[in-house]
TORVEXSE-298400 format. One record per residue (C-alpha): residue in three letters; y, x, z. Coordinates in pm, whole numbers. Example, Ala and Ser with C-alpha at 12.3 -4.5 7.8 and 13.67 -1.06 7.14 Angstrom:
2
+------+--------+--------+--------+
| rest |      y |      x |      z |
+------+--------+--------+--------+
|  ALA |   -450 |   1230 |    780 |
|  SER |   -106 |   1367 |    714 |
+------+--------+--------+--------+
This chain:
428
+------+--------+--------+--------+
| rest |      y |      x |      z |
+------+--------+--------+--------+
|  MET |  12858 |   6032 |  13965 |
|  ASN |  12753 |   6024 |  14265 |
|  LEU |  12466 |   6287 |  14160 |
|  LEU |  12740 |   6536 |  14066 |
|  ARG |  12887 |   6457 |  14443 |
|  GLU |  12585 |   6499 |  14598 |
|  ASN |  12520 |   6824 |  14482 |
|  ASP |  12863 |   6937 |  14501 |
|  LEU |  12896 |   6962 |  14122 |
|  ILE |  13208 |   6765 |  14097 |
|  PHE |  13491 |   6761 |  14391 |
|  GLY |  13301 |   7039 |  14512 |
|  ARG |  13438 |   7321 |  14814 |
|  LEU |  13774 |   7113 |  14889 |
|  LEU |  13875 |   7144 |  15211 |
|  LYS |  13882 |   6845 |  15446 |
|  ILE |  14196 |   6696 |  15621 |
|  GLU |  14107 |   6489 |  15927 |
|  GLU |  14360 |   6635 |  16193 |
|  PRO |  14590 |   6388 |  16271 |
|  HIS |  14917 |   6571 |  16233 |
|  LEU |  14829 |   6715 |  15917 |
|  ILE |  14735 |   6354 |  15792 |
|  ALA |  15094 |   6252 |  15949 |
|  ARG |  15263 |   6608 |  15723 |
|  TYR |  15024 |   6493 |  15387 |
|  ASN |  15206 |   6114 |  15456 |
|  LYS |  15533 |   6228 |  15466 |
|  ALA |  15485 |   6388 |  15181 |
|  LEU |  15333 |   6103 |  14997 |
|  ASP |  15592 |   5938 |  15077 |
|  ALA |  15926 |   6190 |  14983 |
|  PHE |  15697 |   6107 |  14600 |
|  GLY |  15753 |   5740 |  14634 |
|  VAL |  15424 |   5697 |  14683 |
|  PRO |  15248 |   5441 |  14963 |
|  GLN |  15087 |   5634 |  15282 |
|  THR |  14688 |   5683 |  15272 |
|  LYS |  14510 |   5503 |  15579 |
|  LEU |  14245 |   5665 |  15581 |
|  ALA |  14089 |   5939 |  15865 |
|  SER |  13983 |   6181 |  15640 |
|  PHE |  14030 |   6318 |  15332 |
|  GLU |  13976 |   6614 |  15103 |
|  ILE |  14195 |   6809 |  14921 |
|  ASP |  14210 |   7065 |  14631 |
|  ARG |  14438 |   7385 |  14604 |
|  THR |  14729 |   7145 |  14475 |
|  GLY |  14705 |   6877 |  14725 |
|  PHE |  14551 |   6644 |  14510 |
|  SER |  14247 |   6431 |  14696 |
|  PRO |  14023 |   6227 |  14519 |
|  GLN |  13916 |   5984 |  14798 |
|  ILE |  14340 |   5926 |  14829 |
|  ALA |  14310 |   5904 |  14424 |
|  GLU |  14049 |   5587 |  14475 |
|  GLU |  14218 |   5422 |  14763 |
|  LEU |  14535 |   5382 |  14589 |
|  ASP |  14315 |   5302 |  14290 |
|  ASP |  14529 |   5616 |  14085 |
|  GLU |  14373 |   5922 |  13993 |
|  GLN |  14766 |   6052 |  13826 |
|  TYR |  14975 |   5974 |  14181 |
|  LEU |  15039 |   6375 |  14158 |
|  ASP |  15067 |   6372 |  13820 |
|  PRO |  15230 |   6065 |  13746 |
|  ASN |  15341 |   6160 |  13373 |
|  GLY |  15092 |   6443 |  13283 |
|  VAL |  15353 |   6682 |  13335 |
|  ASN |  15605 |   6814 |  13615 |
|  ARG |  15292 |   6858 |  13844 |
|  ARG |  15368 |   6761 |  14228 |
|  PHE |  15185 |   6931 |  14530 |
|  ILE |  15134 |   6887 |  14862 |
|  ILE |  15087 |   7241 |  15038 |
|  LEU |  14896 |   7202 |  15436 |
|  THR |  14771 |   7522 |  15460 |
|  PRO |  14755 |   7876 |  15336 |
|  ALA |  14383 |   7806 |  15316 |
|  GLN |  14414 |   7624 |  15030 |
|  ILE |  14454 |   7919 |  14786 |
|  GLU |  14094 |   7939 |  14785 |
|  LEU |  13990 |   7595 |  14688 |
|  PRO |  13944 |   7498 |  14349 |
|  VAL |  14147 |   7240 |  14137 |
|  VAL |  13967 |   6919 |  14008 |
|  HIS |  14231 |   6680 |  13825 |
|  THR |  14492 |   6825 |  13647 |
|  ALA |  14652 |   6776 |  13264 |
|  PHE |  14636 |   7170 |  13211 |
|  SER |  14432 |   7395 |  13218 |
|  ASN |  14666 |   7681 |  13379 |
|  THR |  14781 |   7469 |  13679 |
|  SER |  14528 |   7643 |  13927 |
|  GLN |  14626 |   8000 |  13837 |
|  LEU |  14992 |   7879 |  13802 |
|  VAL |  14980 |   7728 |  14191 |
|  TYR |  14764 |   8090 |  14305 |
|  GLU |  15001 |   8226 |  14140 |
|  PHE |  15293 |   8061 |  14342 |
|  MET |  15123 |   8100 |  14661 |
|  MET |  15041 |   8429 |  14603 |
|  ALA |  15387 |   8525 |  14567 |
|  ASN |  15532 |   8317 |  14849 |
|  ALA |  15234 |   8366 |  15057 |
|  ARG |  15479 |   8468 |  15427 |
|  ALA |  15732 |   8170 |  15410 |
|  ILE |  15419 |   7950 |  15335 |
|  ASN |  15188 |   8090 |  15635 |
|  ALA |  15539 |   8006 |  15848 |
|  ILE |  15631 |   7716 |  15716 |
|  THR |  15300 |   7477 |  15714 |
|  ILE |  15244 |   7605 |  16125 |
|  LYS |  15519 |   7347 |  16159 |
|  ASP |  15580 |   7190 |  15817 |
|  VAL |  15439 |   7078 |  15500 |
|  VAL |  15546 |   7215 |  15197 |
|  TYR |  15562 |   6978 |  14899 |
|  GLY |  15756 |   6967 |  14569 |
|  GLU |  15685 |   6980 |  14145 |
|  ILE |  15617 |   7237 |  13931 |
|  GLU |  15925 |   7149 |  13659 |
|  GLU |  15751 |   7185 |  13318 |
|  GLN |  16151 |   7139 |  13139 |
|  VAL |  16047 |   6831 |  12978 |
|  ASN |  15964 |   6506 |  13177 |
|  GLN |  15702 |   6296 |  12892 |
|  VAL |  15527 |   6483 |  12647 |
|  ARG |  15557 |   6308 |  12342 |
|  ASP |  15492 |   6552 |  12043 |
|  ILE |  15389 |   6912 |  11973 |
|  GLU |  15779 |   6981 |  12031 |
|  ASP |  15781 |   6847 |  12431 |
|  LEU |  15467 |   7146 |  12487 |
|  LEU |  15615 |   7412 |  12313 |
|  SER |  15947 |   7376 |  12493 |
|  ILE |  15726 |   7470 |  12862 |
|  ALA |  15835 |   7849 |  12843 |
|  GLN |  15777 |   7844 |  13196 |
|  VAL |  15785 |   7659 |  13498 |
|  GLU |  15971 |   7647 |  13833 |
|  PHE |  15821 |   7563 |  14179 |
|  LYS |  16109 |   7334 |  14336 |
|  VAL |  16011 |   7372 |  14629 |
|  LEU |  16070 |   7072 |  14968 |
|  SER |  15963 |   7067 |  15314 |
|  ALA |  15943 |   6725 |  15474 |
|  GLU |  16131 |   6828 |  15837 |
|  ASP |  16403 |   7043 |  15592 |
|  LEU |  16240 |   7381 |  15755 |
|  LEU |  16355 |   7518 |  15405 |
|  GLY |  16736 |   7386 |  15402 |
|  LYS |  16725 |   7449 |  15768 |
|  ALA |  16649 |   7838 |  15696 |
|  ALA |  16901 |   7853 |  15418 |
|  GLU |  17145 |   7764 |  15639 |
|  LEU |  17078 |   7985 |  15889 |
|  GLY |  17088 |   8273 |  15619 |
|  ARG |  17432 |   8168 |  15515 |
|  LEU |  17534 |   8133 |  15923 |
|  ALA |  17383 |   8501 |  15967 |
|  ASP |  17598 |   8603 |  15624 |
|  ARG |  17895 |   8572 |  15820 |
|  VAL |  17862 |   8638 |  16128 |
|  LYS |  17766 |   9024 |  15970 |
|  HIS |  18044 |   8954 |  15699 |
|  GLU |  18313 |   8784 |  15868 |
|  PRO |  18459 |   9006 |  16117 |
|  ASP |  18607 |   8704 |  16378 |
|  ALA |  18258 |   8476 |  16307 |
|  TRP |  18069 |   8574 |  16629 |
|  ARG |  18429 |   8392 |  16800 |
|  ASP |  18340 |   8113 |  16671 |
|  ASP |  18164 |   7928 |  16929 |
|  GLU |  18045 |   7650 |  16704 |
|  LEU |  17875 |   7870 |  16472 |
|  LEU |  17678 |   8054 |  16720 |
|  ASN |  17542 |   7715 |  16864 |
|  ARG |  17456 |   7597 |  16530 |
|  MET |  17281 |   7927 |  16466 |
|  VAL |  17052 |   7943 |  16789 |
|  ALA |  16996 |   7532 |  16691 |
|  LEU |  16878 |   7594 |  16380 |
|  ALA |  16642 |   7944 |  16556 |
|  ARG |  16486 |   7719 |  16766 |
|  GLU |  16350 |   7521 |  16478 |
|  THR |  16271 |   7803 |  16222 |
|  GLY |  16234 |   8077 |  16435 |
|  ASP |  16346 |   8447 |  16348 |
|  ILE |  16388 |   8392 |  15986 |
|  ARG |  16407 |   8820 |  15988 |
|  GLU |  16059 |   8859 |  16080 |
|  ASN |  15899 |   8466 |  15893 |
|  SER |  16110 |   8436 |  15591 |
|  LEU |  16107 |   8042 |  15545 |
|  VAL |  16240 |   8054 |  15174 |
|  PRO |  16004 |   8128 |  14888 |
|  GLU |  16111 |   8409 |  14662 |
|  GLN |  15920 |   8367 |  14365 |
|  VAL |  15930 |   8008 |  14228 |
|  VAL |  15895 |   8070 |  13852 |
|  PHE |  15631 |   8144 |  13653 |
|  ARG |  15527 |   8205 |  13269 |
|  HIS |  15379 |   7918 |  13096 |
|  ASP |  15169 |   8093 |  12806 |
|  ALA |  14793 |   7973 |  12682 |
|  TYR |  14636 |   7667 |  12845 |
|  TRP |  14472 |   7356 |  12760 |
|  THR |  14588 |   7018 |  12771 |
|  SER |  14475 |   6658 |  12817 |
|  HIS |  14746 |   6508 |  12563 |
|  PHE |  14675 |   6393 |  12258 |
|  GLY |  14295 |   6437 |  12324 |
|  GLY |  14308 |   6755 |  12359 |
|  VAL |  14529 |   7089 |  12272 |
|  TYR |  14514 |   7415 |  12294 |
|  ILE |  14829 |   7683 |  12275 |
|  PHE |  14834 |   8058 |  12221 |
|  ALA |  15079 |   8306 |  12292 |
|  ASP |  15112 |   8566 |  12091 |
|  THR |  15429 |   8811 |  12020 |
|  ASP |  15499 |   8735 |  11741 |
|  THR |  15351 |   8405 |  11694 |
|  THR |  15259 |   8071 |  11878 |
|  THR |  14959 |   7941 |  11805 |
|  VAL |  14835 |   7539 |  11789 |
|  ILE |  14492 |   7406 |  11829 |
|  ALA |  14464 |   7011 |  11800 |
|  ASP |  14417 |   6692 |  11601 |
|  PRO |  14625 |   6732 |  11291 |
|  ALA |  14694 |   6383 |  11366 |
|  THR |  14891 |   6450 |  11663 |
|  PRO |  15273 |   6401 |  11671 |
|  GLY |  15450 |   6653 |  11533 |
|  PHE |  15149 |   6931 |  11403 |
|  ARG |  15296 |   7163 |  11158 |
|  ARG |  15622 |   6984 |  11206 |
|  SER |  15712 |   7160 |  11545 |
|  ARG |  15860 |   7496 |  11474 |
|  PRO |  15625 |   7540 |  11158 |
|  TRP |  15868 |   7945 |  11093 |
|  GLN |  15736 |   8044 |  11432 |
|  VAL |  15422 |   7823 |  11481 |
|  SER |  15060 |   7805 |  11348 |
|  TYR |  14858 |   7502 |  11306 |
|  LEU |  14502 |   7492 |  11346 |
|  SER |  14251 |   7158 |  11305 |
|  LYS |  14020 |   7161 |  11606 |
|  ASP |  13759 |   7079 |  11344 |
|  ASP |  13820 |   7405 |  11117 |
|  PRO |  13555 |   7656 |  11271 |
|  ALA |  13580 |   7885 |  10988 |
|  ARG |  13982 |   7956 |  11068 |
|  ILE |  13972 |   7915 |  11408 |
|  PHE |  13669 |   8177 |  11431 |
|  ARG |  13902 |   8410 |  11194 |
|  PHE |  14258 |   8381 |  11460 |
|  LEU |  14008 |   8439 |  11776 |
|  ALA |  13867 |   8751 |  11621 |
|  GLU |  14196 |   8861 |  11429 |
|  THR |  14372 |   8882 |  11781 |
|  GLY |  14105 |   9039 |  12001 |
|  ARG |  13994 |   8734 |  12177 |
|  ILE |  13602 |   8754 |  12117 |
|  GLN |  13361 |   8998 |  12120 |
|  LEU |  13186 |   8991 |  11807 |
|  PRO |  12761 |   9017 |  11851 |
|  ARG |  12677 |   9373 |  11914 |
|  ALA |  12365 |   9497 |  12096 |
|  SER |  12630 |   9659 |  12368 |
|  TRP |  12682 |   9384 |  12514 |
|  ILE |  12421 |   9125 |  12382 |
|  GLU |  12087 |   9289 |  12467 |
|  ARG |  12240 |   9357 |  12834 |
|  SER |  12323 |   8964 |  12878 |
|  ASN |  12005 |   8791 |  12712 |
|  TYR |  12285 |   8598 |  12573 |
|  LEU |  12152 |   8462 |  12269 |
|  ALA |  11790 |   8398 |  12447 |
|  HIS |  12040 |   8136 |  12675 |
|  ARG |  12186 |   8014 |  12373 |
|  GLY |  11825 |   7937 |  12227 |
|  GLU |  11710 |   7778 |  12585 |
|  MET |  12006 |   7563 |  12557 |
|  VAL |  12033 |   7491 |  12191 |
|  LEU |  11568 |   7342 |  12237 |
|  LEU |  11712 |   7158 |  12539 |
|  ASP |  11926 |   6993 |  12354 |
|  LEU |  11747 |   6899 |  12094 |
|  ILE |  11437 |   6766 |  12290 |
|  ARG |  11684 |   6580 |  12492 |
|  ARG |  11826 |   6410 |  12177 |
|  GLU |  11448 |   6372 |  12031 |
|  GLU |  11274 |   6264 |  12310 |
|  PRO |  11492 |   6141 |  12631 |
|  ASP |  11207 |   6013 |  12797 |
|  THR |  11041 |   6364 |  12810 |
|  ASP |  10974 |   6504 |  13216 |
|  PHE |  11241 |   6780 |  13208 |
|  ALA |  11092 |   6917 |  13491 |
|  ARG |  10813 |   7071 |  13318 |
|  ALA |  11051 |   7246 |  13048 |
|  ASP |  10980 |   7646 |  13157 |
|  PRO |  10902 |   7901 |  12924 |
|  VAL |  10565 |   7845 |  12832 |
|  TRP |  10617 |   7429 |  12799 |
|  LEU |  10924 |   7516 |  12594 |
|  GLN |  10719 |   7718 |  12326 |
|  THR |  10442 |   7479 |  12304 |
|  TRP |  10717 |   7227 |  12185 |
|  THR |  10886 |   7427 |  11932 |
|  HIS |  10509 |   7500 |  11790 |
|  HIS |  10429 |   7108 |  11809 |
|  ASN |  10765 |   7051 |  11613 |
|  ALA |  10784 |   7353 |  11424 |
|  LYS |  10907 |   7151 |  11105 |
|  LEU |  11212 |   6981 |  11333 |
|  VAL |  11339 |   7292 |  11449 |
|  ALA |  11356 |   7467 |  11182 |
|  GLY |  11552 |   7207 |  11001 |
|  GLU |  11782 |   7147 |  11301 |
|  GLY |  11862 |   7531 |  11231 |
|  SER |  12010 |   7716 |  11529 |
|  VAL |  11719 |   7828 |  11659 |
|  PRO |  11584 |   8040 |  11399 |
|  LEU |  11924 |   8144 |  11311 |
|  LEU |  11954 |   8321 |  11671 |
|  ASN |  11530 |   8476 |  11660 |
|  ALA |  11702 |   8646 |  11321 |
|  ALA |  11978 |   8768 |  11529 |
|  VAL |  11841 |   8883 |  11780 |
|  ARG |  11589 |   9042 |  11562 |
|  GLU |  11862 |   9197 |  11316 |
|  ILE |  12031 |   9331 |  11660 |
|  SER |  11799 |   9491 |  11823 |
|  GLN |  11754 |   9656 |  11441 |
|  THR |  12079 |   9737 |  11319 |
|  GLY |  12288 |   9703 |  11688 |
|  THR |  12530 |   9478 |  11522 |
|  LEU |  12503 |   9137 |  11297 |
|  LYS |  12644 |   9015 |  10955 |
|  ILE |  12905 |   8727 |  11074 |
|  GLU |  12992 |   8652 |  10750 |
|  GLU |  12657 |   8544 |  10668 |
|  ILE |  12679 |   8331 |  10908 |
|  PRO |  12793 |   7926 |  10893 |
|  PRO |  13124 |   7934 |  11036 |
|  ARG |  13038 |   7699 |  11332 |
|  GLU |  12749 |   7857 |  11409 |
|  ARG |  12943 |   8183 |  11432 |
|  PHE |  13021 |   8058 |  11788 |
|  LEU |  12695 |   8041 |  11913 |
|  VAL |  12625 |   8394 |  11904 |
|  THR |  12988 |   8483 |  12066 |
|  ARG |  13177 |   8513 |  12327 |
|  ALA |  13565 |   8576 |  12487 |
|  ASP |  13610 |   8925 |  12522 |
|  PRO |  13617 |   8968 |  12896 |
|  ALA |  13879 |   9218 |  12920 |
|  HIS |  14160 |   8957 |  12740 |
|  LYS |  14376 |   8798 |  12991 |
|  ASP |  14260 |   8460 |  12806 |
|  ALA |  13891 |   8519 |  12836 |
|  TRP |  13840 |   8176 |  13021 |
|  LEU |  14051 |   7963 |  12787 |
|  THR |  13856 |   8143 |  12497 |
|  ASN |  13545 |   8040 |  12639 |
|  ARG |  13672 |   7704 |  12680 |
|  LEU |  13723 |   7671 |  12372 |
|  ILE |  13434 |   7827 |  12239 |
|  SER |  13239 |   7589 |  12450 |
|  ASP |  13339 |   7254 |  12242 |
|  PHE |  13202 |   7404 |  11909 |
|  VAL |  12872 |   7473 |  12139 |
|  PRO |  12826 |   7147 |  12354 |
|  SER |  12446 |   7189 |  12366 |
|  ASP |  12534 |   7434 |  12646 |
|  PHE |  12613 |   7272 |  12964 |
|  ILE |  12626 |   7545 |  13192 |
|  ALA |  12916 |   7708 |  12929 |
|  ARG |  13052 |   7324 |  12940 |
|  TYR |  13007 |   7311 |  13333 |
|  VAL |  13175 |   7647 |  13333 |
|  PHE |  13447 |   7667 |  13140 |
|  ASN |  13573 |   7336 |  13061 |
|  LYS |  13469 |   7113 |  13346 |
|  GLN |  13621 |   6769 |  13197 |
|  GLY |  13433 |   6832 |  12855 |
|  PHE |  13132 |   6872 |  13066 |
|  TYR |  13204 |   6509 |  13269 |
|  ARG |  13249 |   6331 |  12954 |
|  ASP |  12924 |   6404 |  12868 |
|  TYR |  12733 |   6334 |  13133 |
|  GLU |  12864 |   5969 |  13090 |
|  SER |  12667 |   5957 |  12827 |
|  TRP |  12318 |   6134 |  12948 |
|  PRO |  12042 |   5932 |  12999 |
|  ASP |  11918 |   5979 |  13391 |
|  ALA |  11613 |   6193 |  13361 |
|  TRP |  11832 |   6444 |  13173 |
|  ARG |  12085 |   6421 |  13415 |
|  GLU |  11858 |   6528 |  13719 |
|  TYR |  11775 |   6813 |  13512 |
|  VAL |  12063 |   6972 |  13414 |
|  VAL |  12226 |   6889 |  13809 |
|  ALA |  11913 |   7089 |  13935 |
|  ARG |  11933 |   7346 |  13698 |
|  LEU |  12295 |   7410 |  13729 |
|  LYS |  12229 |   7437 |  14114 |
|  THR |  11980 |   7747 |  14084 |
|  ALA |  12142 |   7912 |  13768 |
|  TYR |  12535 |   7877 |  13895 |
|  LEU |  12617 |   7778 |  14181 |
|  MET |  12357 |   8018 |  14404 |
|  ASP |  12509 |   8283 |  14274 |
|  LYS |  12877 |   8251 |  14035 |
|  PRO |  13017 |   8565 |  14009 |
|  ALA |  12674 |   8737 |  13917 |
|  LEU |  12618 |   8481 |  13619 |
|  ARG |  12939 |   8517 |  13511 |
|  LYS |  12932 |   8901 |  13522 |
|  ARG |  12559 |   8868 |  13335 |
|  LEU |  12654 |   8584 |  13039 |
|  TYR |  12994 |   8662 |  13008 |
|  GLY |  13103 |   9005 |  13132 |
|  LEU |  13407 |   8877 |  13378 |
|  GLU |  13430 |   9000 |  13710 |
|  SER |  13588 |   8704 |  13861 |
+------+--------+--------+--------+
């Protein structure tokens, strides 16, 4: 993974922590979790406070996620809201932490001037043993603490202030007033700077989880849909009256579900021609075919002219694989008719010519699911499914790794919003 790390493709854009007072605060949070303190003089953290360097030091990637549920978090600075999340068992952890930090920005800004905010994202189960445990997570609650107990002191000061307001003789109580003064020295004026997070409960709707080899859960008004390996404990047995179960190896039913619930855009000229999506897919498929057939290829030569020449010289192989001819035919049909007869395409190949509806709230998760059926598109895998991308990367030869890294640096890292907008219609 060194090549990925050197090029900011793994653990990129993290926040470096090297100030002694911030390291001391981080260690207080680790102490509270029962985790050994770090001895590092500097380390990097993501939005949740996870540090790859500390995980390596502890030889424990799960130090903030010991059971894959009730994820721990450590917030040293409000700036963490701008960071990615690089290690999690749930795909929506990043969004949940973002929503928590946005909803409680005033409190977090005030507390982190003097203290560290830490705690758990409580998910109503302590261990995931089957599908039922996942279905039980309807919402999450952020259990929030601070090392110097500023939260507790602010809450106590608020209660005492209420007594002064509502109890006629409370202002005569010197002990009460002295306590309020002492607390205010530590917390400041809580009327101006709230130190108590106001919103700590958030919905836990659609997501992917790494449990049981990967499970997708989509929530709609009347039903919940689970996409997983049929061998997953509880599959088709937990809440069958409420839950629809789809095998992750059943592309026909999965595609139909995505189409019927409005989560995908079927191939239409209106977005296909503007995005050049099918040409991109064709290039990805062709490059992957070359990688598999001729792994020692110098991929630095793989410009459009070279690819076309290789295709002509290997016409029989390309035709036998089938994806490139299918995509070429799709481009012709769309240019002539404006649409594509999706029912005439084999189920698995339908994912080649569709993308998530960018207006749907589950667009990122849907694109992640689509990428499972099109692993040849390493750009989509990296954008939407980094766990899958890193798993693929481990099996690649060095020459292909180097090409993929170079391509991602120029095609994606240089202007992420532009690529996401052009290929996937996403604004952010």
